[in-house]
C-alpha positions in Angstrom: -31.0 -6.4 -10.5 -28.4 -3.7 -10.6 -24.9 -5.0 -11.4 -23.3 -2.7 -8.9 -20.8 -4.5 -6.6 -21.6 -2.0 -3.8 -25.2 -3.3 -3.5 -25.7 -6.2 -1.0 -27.8 -9.0 -2.4 -29.8 -11.2 0.0 -29.8 -14.9 -0.8 -30.2 -18.2 1.0 -27.3 -20.7 0.9 -28.9 -23.8 -0.5 -26.0 -26.0 -1.8 -22.4 -26.9 -0.6 -20.1 -28.9 -2.9 -17.5 -31.4 -1.9 -14.8 -28.9 -2.9 -16.2 -26.3 -0.5 -17.8 -23.9 -2.9 -21.5 -23.3 -2.8 -24.6 -21.7 -4.2 -27.1 -19.2 -2.7 -30.6 -18.9 -4.1 -32.4 -15.6 -4.8 -36.1 -15.3 -4.3 -36.7 -15.5 -8.1 -34.9 -18.9 -8.2 -31.6 -17.7 -9.8 -28.4 -18.5 -8.0 -25.2 -16.9 -6.9 -22.0 -19.0 -7.1 -20.0 -18.9 -3.9 -16.3 -19.7 -4.4 -14.8 -21.9 -1.7 -12.7 -19.1 -0.3 -15.8 -17.0 0.2 -17.7 -19.9 1.9 -14.8 -20.6 4.2 -14.1 -17.0 5.0 -17.8 -16.3 5.8 -18.5 -19.5 7.8 -21.7 -19.8 5.8 -23.9 -22.9 6.2 -26.8 -24.3 4.3 -29.9 -22.4 5.3 -28.1 -19.2 6.2 -29.5 -15.9 4.7 -26.4 -14.2 3.3 -25.7 -10.6 2.3 -23.5 -10.9 -0.8 -21.5 -8.5 -2.9 -21.5 -9.9 -6.5 -20.1 -9.5 -9.9 -21.3 -11.2 -13.1 -20.3 -14.9 -13.1 -17.4 -16.0 -15.3 -18.5 -16.0 -18.9 -17.9 -19.7 -19.4 -19.8 -20.5 -16.2 -22.6 -18.0 -16.5 -26.0 -19.3 -17.3 -29.6 -18.0 -17.0 -29.8 -19.6 -13.6 -26.4 -18.7 -12.2 -25.7 -15.1 -13.4 -23.7 -14.0 -10.4 -20.5 -14.8 -8.4 -20.0 -13.5 -4.9 -16.7 -11.9 -3.9 -17.8 -11.0 -0.4 -20.4 -12.4 2.1 
């Protein structure tokens, strides 16, 4: 996947935390972290297919399964 923030990445919202942040899952099983402000601003709900602009996840939060963080949905 290109790391360009101009590319829209399609993912399905699969998780919503009690704090309001969430996760969207890519077809290959990796996930995109969705900060609470992004979830709230987009009105996203579990099951929605989202078009996300992403950047690499914070280094201390990045893992093989959650390499990306959305800044726009």
